[in-house]
MARGU-124366 format. One line per 4 residues: number of its first residue (from 1); their letters; for each residue x, y negated, z of C-alpha. Coordinates in pm, 1 decimal, m for minus. Last residue first. Layout:
N
NUM) A) X:Y:Z ~ ...
***
This chain:
267
267) XXXX) 481.4:m10578.0:3787.2 ~ 768.9:m10635.1:4024.2 ~ 1108.7:m10509.1:3914.6 ~ 1264.8:m10229.7:4113.9
263) XXXX) 1624.4:m10328.0:4177.7 ~ 1887.0:m10122.6:4002.8 ~ 2100.5:m9908.2:4228.8 ~ 2430.0:m10060.2:4336.1
259) XXXX) 2660.7:m10315.0:4179.8 ~ 2847.9:m10085.3:3945.0 ~ 3088.6:m9942.2:4201.7 ~ 2789.3:m9909.2:4435.5
255) XXXX) 2648.0:m9662.7:4182.2 ~ 2873.8:m9396.2:4333.7 ~ 2639.8:m9383.1:4634.6 ~ 2331.6:m9285.8:4432.3
251) XXXX) 2364.2:m8921.7:4329.3 ~ 2479.9:m8788.6:4664.6 ~ 2230.7:m8994.8:4861.5 ~ 1930.4:m8874.5:4657.6
247) XXXX) 1678.6:m8827.9:4938.3 ~ 1932.2:m8590.2:5096.9 ~ 1820.9:m8228.4:5084.2 ~ 2136.0:m8079.9:4929.2
243) XXXX) 2111.5:m7704.2:4866.6 ~ 2430.0:m7501.0:4903.2 ~ 2401.3:m7170.7:4722.6 ~ 2547.8:m6830.3:4802.2
239) XXXX) 2223.4:m6640.7:4759.1 ~ 1903.7:m6686.2:4561.3 ~ 1732.8:m6388.8:4396.4 ~ 1478.6:m6333.1:4675.1
235) XXXX) 1398.0:m6704.0:4700.6 ~ 1020.1:m6658.3:4681.3 ~ 1070.5:m6374.7:4930.8 ~ 1119.1:m6639.2:5196.5
231) XXXX) 1443.3:m6729.8:5371.4 ~ 1529.7:m7003.3:5121.8 ~ 1177.6:m7146.4:5115.1 ~ 1146.1:m7175.5:5491.6
227) XXXX) 1484.8:m7346.0:5508.2 ~ 1370.7:m7603.3:5252.3 ~ 1056.1:m7661.3:5458.0 ~ 1267.5:m7711.6:5769.2
223) XXXX) 1481.7:m7972.8:5596.4 ~ 1167.0:m8166.6:5513.0 ~ 1049.6:m8124.0:5872.3 ~ 1359.6:m8305.7:5991.8
219) XXXX) 1264.2:m8612.3:5783.9 ~ 1523.6:m8748.5:5543.9 ~ 1596.7:m9119.1:5571.6 ~ 1456.9:m9371.5:5326.5
215) XXXX) 1531.0:m9557.6:5004.9 ~ 1455.9:m9279.0:4759.3 ~ 1786.5:m9317.1:4576.2 ~ 1994.8:m9348.3:4891.6
211) XXXX) 2108.0:m9601.8:5150.4 ~ 1774.1:m9653.9:5328.1 ~ 1816.5:m9590.0:5700.5 ~ 2188.6:m9531.4:5665.1
207) XXXX) 2229.9:m9907.7:5631.5 ~ 2172.0:m9913.2:6008.9 ~ 2550.1:m9854.1:6041.1 ~ 2633.6:m9578.3:6285.9
203) XXXX) 2795.2:m9605.6:6630.2 ~ 2583.7:m9918.7:6683.0 ~ 2429.2:m9758.5:6996.1 ~ 2087.8:m9772.0:6827.7
199) XXXX) 2233.5:m9604.7:6518.5 ~ 2394.1:m9330.8:6728.5 ~ 2066.0:m9274.8:6912.8 ~ 1883.7:m9237.5:6580.3
195) XXXX) 2146.7:m8988.9:6467.2 ~ 2111.9:m8767.2:6774.6 ~ 1731.6:m8797.4:6795.1 ~ 1704.3:m8673.9:6434.7
191) XXXX) 1597.7:m8897.0:6146.5 ~ 1811.0:m8724.6:5885.1 ~ 2098.1:m8871.4:5688.3 ~ 2128.4:m8614.2:5411.8
187) XXXX) 2091.3:m8247.7:5487.3 ~ 2321.4:m7994.0:5323.8 ~ 2143.8:m7658.3:5322.2 ~ 2336.1:m7334.2:5314.2
183) XXXX) 2266.5:m6983.5:5186.2 ~ 2341.1:m6624.5:5281.8 ~ 2131.8:m6336.2:5144.4 ~ 2183.5:m5994.0:5299.3
179) XXXX) 2107.0:m5680.2:5096.3 ~ 2427.3:m5498.9:5190.9 ~ 2584.3:m5568.9:4850.1 ~ 2523.6:m5939.1:4922.3
175) XXXX) 2726.6:m5919.4:5242.3 ~ 3071.7:m6016.4:5119.9 ~ 2959.4:m6240.8:4834.4 ~ 2715.7:m6434.0:5053.0
171) XXXX) 2971.1:m6433.2:5334.7 ~ 3229.1:m6615.2:5122.0 ~ 2981.0:m6869.7:4986.0 ~ 2838.9:m6951.5:5327.8
167) XXXX) 3184.8:m6975.8:5483.8 ~ 3282.3:m7225.0:5213.4 ~ 2975.3:m7439.3:5284.5 ~ 3042.1:m7417.3:5659.4
163) XXXX) 3403.4:m7518.0:5592.9 ~ 3279.7:m7835.9:5427.4 ~ 3077.7:m7890.5:5744.2 ~ 3390.6:m7864.2:5957.0
159) XXXX) 3580.1:m8093.3:5719.1 ~ 3301.5:m8354.5:5748.4 ~ 3269.5:m8332.2:6127.1 ~ 3636.7:m8362.7:6217.7
155) XXXX) 3754.9:m8658.7:6010.1 ~ 3421.4:m8835.7:5993.9 ~ 3523.4:m9149.0:5803.3 ~ 3363.4:m9021.5:5478.8
151) XXXX) 3499.9:m8877.4:5152.5 ~ 3217.1:m8689.3:4987.2 ~ 3083.2:m8336.6:4953.9 ~ 3093.5:m8196.0:5307.5
147) XXXX) 2940.7:m8523.4:5426.0 ~ 2620.3:m8401.8:5259.4 ~ 2590.8:m8166.6:5553.8 ~ 2591.5:m7795.7:5647.6
143) XXXX) 2300.5:m7614.7:5810.7 ~ 2353.5:m7243.9:5756.2 ~ 2085.5:m7000.2:5643.4 ~ 2129.8:m6629.3:5702.4
139) XXXX) 1892.0:m6376.0:5550.3 ~ 1831.0:m6008.1:5615.2 ~ 1818.9:m5658.6:5471.0 ~ 2049.0:m5356.8:5452.5
135) XXXX) 1927.4:m5214.5:5786.3 ~ 2278.8:m5144.2:5916.8 ~ 2406.1:m5463.4:5754.1 ~ 2135.2:m5665.3:5929.9
131) XXXX) 2260.5:m5539.2:6264.7 ~ 2619.1:m5649.1:6210.7 ~ 2485.0:m5965.3:6046.5 ~ 2371.4:m6097.3:6386.3
127) XXXX) 2717.3:m6123.2:6543.6 ~ 2891.4:m6213.5:6216.7 ~ 2663.0:m6510.4:6152.7 ~ 2685.6:m6620.5:6514.7
123) XXXX) 3064.6:m6636.7:6497.4 ~ 3078.7:m6808.9:6159.0 ~ 2840.2:m7085.9:6259.2 ~ 3011.4:m7128.5:6594.8
119) XXXX) 3352.0:m7156.7:6427.8 ~ 3242.0:m7440.5:6201.5 ~ 3002.6:m7665.6:6391.3 ~ 3080.7:m7569.0:6749.5
115) XXXX) 3456.6:m7509.6:6753.8 ~ 3520.3:m7765.0:6478.1 ~ 3338.6:m8030.1:6679.1 ~ 3515.7:m7925.6:6998.0
111) XXXX) 3861.0:m7930.3:6838.1 ~ 3813.9:m8279.4:6695.4 ~ 3694.1:m8409.3:7033.7 ~ 3993.7:m8248.5:7206.8
107) XXXX) 4211.1:m8393.7:6932.8 ~ 4104.4:m8743.8:7028.1 ~ 3998.0:m8957.3:6734.3 ~ 4161.0:m9300.0:6758.7
103) XXXX) 4456.3:m9222.1:6529.5 ~ 4219.1:m9048.1:6290.2 ~ 4002.6:m9358.2:6242.0 ~ 3664.6:m9324.6:6414.5
99) XXXX) 3325.3:m9258.6:6260.3 ~ 3168.9:m9127.8:6583.7 ~ 3097.2:m8757.0:6591.8 ~ 2811.2:m8511.6:6547.0
95) XXXX) 2735.7:m8180.5:6717.5 ~ 2604.2:m7852.9:6582.6 ~ 2369.2:m7560.5:6632.1 ~ 2145.8:m7524.8:6325.6
91) XXXX) 2239.6:m7172.4:6217.2 ~ 1920.0:m7008.6:6089.5 ~ 1918.6:m6629.8:6123.0 ~ 1644.1:m6429.3:5954.9
87) XXXX) 1532.3:m6065.6:5977.6 ~ 1623.0:m5994.1:6339.6 ~ 1516.3:m5641.3:6428.4 ~ 1338.0:m5588.2:6759.9
83) XXXX) 1234.6:m5809.4:7047.4 ~ 1423.1:m5689.0:7353.6 ~ 1698.0:m5475.9:7199.2 ~ 1769.7:m5696.2:6897.3
79) XXXX) 1747.5:m6007.7:7113.4 ~ 1980.5:m5856.0:7371.6 ~ 2240.1:m5749.0:7114.5 ~ 2248.5:m6095.4:6959.0
75) XXXX) 2278.7:m6248.8:7305.3 ~ 2564.8:m6017.2:7397.3 ~ 2753.7:m6103.6:7078.7 ~ 2710.0:m6476.4:7132.6
71) XXXX) 2805.5:m6453.4:7500.4 ~ 3120.0:m6254.4:7426.1 ~ 3241.0:m6498.4:7162.6 ~ 3166.8:m6822.1:7347.5
67) XXXX) 3153.7:m7127.6:7119.3 ~ 2791.5:m7063.7:7020.9 ~ 2675.4:m7118.8:7378.9 ~ 2348.4:m6930.4:7414.6
63) XXXX) 2035.1:m6937.4:7627.4 ~ 1756.1:m6729.6:7482.4 ~ 1406.3:m6865.2:7422.5 ~ 1105.3:m6691.3:7272.9
59) XXXX) 811.5:m6797.8:7059.0 ~ 445.4:m6882.5:7103.3 ~ 486.2:m7230.1:6957.1 ~ 461.1:m7427.2:7282.7
55) XXXX) 654.2:m7161.0:7475.3 ~ 946.9:m7190.6:7236.8 ~ 950.3:m7567.5:7271.3 ~ 955.7:m7547.0:7650.9
51) XXXX) 1233.9:m7288.3:7642.0 ~ 1433.3:m7497.2:7396.3 ~ 1457.3:m7774.2:7650.8 ~ 1712.8:m7547.1:7819.4
47) XXXX) 1986.0:m7680.5:7586.1 ~ 2252.7:m7415.1:7521.9 ~ 2038.2:m7284.9:7239.9 ~ 1882.7:m6975.0:7089.5
43) XXXX) 1522.1:m7043.0:6987.7 ~ 1357.1:m6718.0:6882.9 ~ 1066.1:m6739.1:6640.6 ~ 812.3:m6476.6:6536.7
39) XXXX) 703.4:m6554.5:6182.7 ~ 357.0:m6677.3:6089.2 ~ 419.3:m6978.0:5871.5 ~ 338.4:m7222.5:6149.3
35) XXXX) 606.3:m7053.2:6359.3 ~ 851.9:m7110.5:6076.4 ~ 772.0:m7481.5:6067.7 ~ 792.1:m7526.2:6444.6
31) XXXX) 1126.1:m7350.2:6477.4 ~ 1268.1:m7529.6:6174.5 ~ 1165.8:m7869.1:6314.7 ~ 1332.4:m7778.3:6644.6
27) XXXX) 1653.1:m7687.1:6463.9 ~ 1648.2:m8005.3:6257.1 ~ 1627.4:m8225.8:6564.0 ~ 1598.4:m8059.6:6902.5
23) XXXX) 1599.1:m7734.8:7099.1 ~ 1650.3:m7505.5:6800.6 ~ 2029.5:m7524.7:6806.1 ~ 2046.8:m7162.8:6698.3
19) XXXX) 1732.2:m7039.6:6526.1 ~ 1649.3:m6669.4:6529.5 ~ 1372.9:m6546.8:6297.4 ~ 1187.8:m6217.1:6343.5
15) XXXX) 1028.4:m6069.8:6034.0 ~ 855.6:m6202.1:5723.2 ~ 774.6:m6564.5:5652.0 ~ 408.4:m6592.4:5557.4
11) XXXX) 307.8:m6731.3:5217.9 ~ 132.5:m7060.2:5270.6 ~ m230.6:m7166.3:5305.4 ~ m299.0:m6902.3:5571.4
7) XXXX) m4.4:m7030.5:5775.2 ~ m171.7:m7368.9:5819.4 ~ m491.6:m7225.9:5965.2 ~ m310.8:m6985.9:6196.8
3) XXX) m81.2:m7255.0:6333.2 ~ m371.9:m7494.9:6375.3 ~ m563.9:m7235.2:6579.1
***
């Protein structure tokens, strides 16, 4: 009942939406938000928790490992056959890394991050776009990161996410003539289970909790709302963009050179 009530106050999202990495964090928030807006949701994830989430929102679950070419292509084909045309693909599958110096970062860790975050995004995009091209309609939204835009001690993750932004721009130009819009969102530090666990384990500095213009972390549902906008008809003329949703991290960090953001004076 809540889903129906909420969706009536917002424009519905058209068509079937597939969300990779929808079992937790930003992906889960996207699944719940899109379900509230009336679209049929497929959670495609290696984590079986996605099945429970899918059932709770009246959606579907397909197991997928975005690093496996054959599996990704077979899953795309199965979803199209079982459920019908996929209108929207949201690539949320990704893994984070510890902020290690390069000499301490194992290449197998580097390779795995690039394999999931960069290659996986490209692979799933191509697998689902094949069907969108035939119909000449569809949207793809990739989850990048603000670390794609600044120098940070994440020597695998940041370059992989920068590649996601470049992939987004390239595919937007390539597939635009086929009626497919491709956009990216660069979340700031978001209160996901993965990041919160890293902070608790002292693998991330707690300063992330408020190191931005708004003085707080981004909520997963705030990313989900941005995704919902980009795949909606309200964004019909928008393609090839990268939208930061970061509570003002990008605009505030350079102020540290000048002593940091000004303190709010009491009144």
